[in-house]
C-alpha positions, 0 to 999 in steps of 0.5 A: 025369562025362560029357563032356556034363556038363562041356560044359554045366555048368562049376561044380564038382559035389558029390562025395558021401561015404558020409555025405552020399549020402542028402542028395544023393539026396533033393536029386535028387528035390527033397526037403531031408532032414537027419539027425535023432537018435533019442536026443535028437530034434535035427537036424544038418548037415553029415552025419556018423556020430554026432549032434553034440549027444549023440554017438548013432549012432542017427539017421534021414534026415528031410524038413524044411520047407525054410524058414528065414532068411538068417543071413549072406551075401556078395555076389560082385562078381568072377569067381573061377571061369569057371562063374559067368561072366555071373552076377556079382553072386551071393550065397552065404549061410548059411541057418538052417533052421527046424529049426535047422541051418545050411547054405551055399547060394545065394540066387536069384530076387532081385537081389543088392542086396536080400538081407538078414540075416533074409530069410525063404527057402524051398528050391528046386532047381536041376537042374544036370546029369542026376542032380544037383540043388542046393538053393538058396534064394529069398525065401519 
């Protein structure tokens, strides 16, 4: 990470593994992709070497709709890390994508007190530093 990135973006940045690198590469291009098993046809997240449903190692990275719903969430009212200074309150949610998998992200574009379970959402991308875009979700 460059000194410029450290100075301008104070939150932790992802550290992709070999399994998750395609996910982060696609996010940088403002695309949401998940692994999809060629054997059973199911999607999963987080990335792994084998399908979590049937254990096949035969899979592709497939672009998904980026739509889903808030499965669960928490609203942070206290500052736990200096990177979120000035952003309190903020929402961290479990998003259940229309394709099935769930992922953890932020809800943006809506006051924190208006977020509810089952809120329909769609992906948006936050370009936080050169080469890093984070998938976040906004009301659909």
